[in-house]
C-alpha positions in Angstrom: 65.7 233.9 -79.8 65.4 231.6 -76.9 66.2 232.6 -73.4 68.8 230.6 -71.5 69.0 231.0 -67.8 71.9 229.4 -65.9 70.3 227.8 -62.9 73.1 225.9 -61.1 76.7 224.9 -61.4 78.3 222.0 -59.6 81.7 220.4 -59.6 82.9 217.0 -58.7 86.5 216.1 -57.9 88.1 212.7 -57.7 91.6 211.4 -57.3 92.6 207.7 -57.4 91.9 204.6 -59.4 89.0 204.5 -61.9 88.2 202.9 -65.2 87.6 206.0 -67.2 85.9 204.3 -70.1 83.4 202.7 -67.7 82.8 206.0 -66.0 82.2 207.6 -69.4 79.8 204.8 -70.4 78.0 204.9 -67.0 77.4 208.7 -67.3 76.3 208.4 -70.9 73.9 205.5 -70.1 72.5 207.3 -67.0 71.7 210.4 -69.0 70.6 208.7 -72.3 68.6 205.7 -71.1 67.8 206.6 -67.5 66.8 210.3 -68.0 66.2 210.4 -71.8 68.6 213.2 -72.6 70.1 213.7 -76.1 73.8 213.9 -75.8 76.3 215.6 -78.1 80.0 215.4 -77.6 81.2 218.8 -78.6 84.9 218.4 -77.7 87.4 215.6 -77.0 91.1 216.1 -76.5 93.9 213.9 -75.4 97.4 215.1 -74.6 100.1 212.5 -74.0 103.1 213.4 -71.9 105.4 210.4 -71.2 103.4 207.6 -69.5 100.5 209.8 -68.6 97.9 211.7 -70.5 95.4 214.4 -69.9 91.9 214.2 -71.3 89.2 216.9 -71.8 85.6 216.1 -72.9 82.7 218.4 -73.3 79.1 217.2 -73.6 75.8 219.0 -74.0 72.9 217.0 -72.9 69.4 218.3 -73.8 65.9 217.3 -72.9 62.7 218.9 -74.1 60.4 218.9 -71.1 57.5 220.8 -72.8 57.0 222.7 -76.0 58.3 225.8 -74.3 61.0 224.5 -71.8 64.2 222.6 -72.5 66.8 221.5 -70.0 70.5 221.8 -71.1 73.3 220.2 -69.1 76.8 221.4 -70.0 79.2 218.7 -68.8 83.0 219.2 -68.9 85.3 216.3 -68.0 88.9 217.1 -67.2 91.3 214.3 -66.4 94.9 215.1 -65.4 97.8 212.7 -65.1 96.0 209.5 -66.1 98.1 206.3 -66.2 97.1 202.8 -67.2 97.6 200.4 -64.4 96.7 196.8 -63.6 94.8 195.9 -60.4 93.6 192.6 -59.0 89.9 192.3 -58.2 88.6 189.1 -56.7 91.7 187.3 -57.9 91.4 188.6 -61.5 93.7 191.2 -63.1 91.9 194.2 -64.6 93.1 197.2 -66.6 92.2 200.5 -64.8 93.4 204.1 -64.7 95.1 206.0 -62.0 94.3 209.7 -62.2 96.0 212.6 -60.4 92.7 214.6 -60.8 89.4 214.0 -62.4 86.9 216.9 -62.3 83.4 217.0 -63.8 81.8 220.4 -64.1 78.0 220.3 -64.6 76.1 223.5 -65.5 72.3 223.3 -65.6 70.5 225.7 -67.9 66.8 226.2 -68.4 66.0 227.3 -72.0 62.7 229.0 -72.6 61.0 229.3 -76.0 63.7 227.1 -77.5 62.0 227.1 -80.9 61.7 231.0 -80.9 58.0 230.8 -81.6 57.3 234.0 -79.7 59.9 236.0 -81.6 58.3 236.3 -85.0 56.9 239.9 -84.5 56.6 242.6 -81.9 53.1 241.6 -80.8 54.3 238.1 -80.0 57.2 239.5 -78.1 54.8 241.6 -76.0 52.7 238.6 -75.2 55.7 236.5 -74.4 56.7 239.1 -71.7 53.2 239.0 -70.3 53.2 235.2 -70.4 56.5 235.2 -68.4 55.4 237.8 -65.9 51.9 236.7 -65.1 51.1 233.3 -66.5 54.0 230.9 -65.9 56.1 232.1 -63.0 55.2 229.0 -60.9 55.9 226.7 -63.8 59.2 228.4 -64.5 60.1 228.0 -60.8 59.2 224.3 -60.9 61.3 223.7 -64.1 64.2 225.6 -62.4 63.9 223.2 -59.5 63.9 220.3 -61.9 67.2 221.5 -63.4 68.7 221.8 -59.9 67.5 218.3 -59.0 68.9 216.8 -62.2 72.3 218.4 -61.8 72.6 217.2 -58.2 71.3 213.7 -59.1 73.9 213.4 -61.9 76.7 214.6 -59.6 75.6 212.2 -56.8 75.4 209.3 -59.3 78.9 210.0 -60.7 80.3 210.4 -57.2 78.8 207.1 -56.0 80.1 205.4 -59.2 83.7 206.7 -58.7 83.7 206.0 -55.0 82.5 202.4 -55.7 84.9 201.6 -58.5 87.9 203.0 -56.7 87.1 201.6 -53.2 89.9 199.5 -51.8 92.2 199.8 -54.8 95.6 201.3 -54.2 
């Protein structure tokens, strides 16, 4: 069985005007094309209450970095009080969303031996422990830093996108 170590957890909050579908597409494209992650949408929920709706989305983004290490990003979107509005940008009307709260939780996990190659018998398990303890501590630390950097990079990209799309709109 693979080992999964939670390395970092970050949270991004936003309140204001955004185009949620563009933010969704930007995040997907950033991870998929820019960083070459595979993305699975594990959960999507919409709850409508009057003119507003709440949306919850859960993604798992994975990237095999070696035959032994894999990075997993658990990303949870939570949108509260979203209403469709029309804004004017450069003299043109555009459909956008006003949200009471948008939060994105990002959890970075480093998965070791994701194919469970070292679990087939007790001898392999022993060697796996020796490998972890004496051979790869520096590689593990580097991969953990890669997870931290990726989570922070994704958070910064999404924050910049949200700040840019909502700037100047009221």
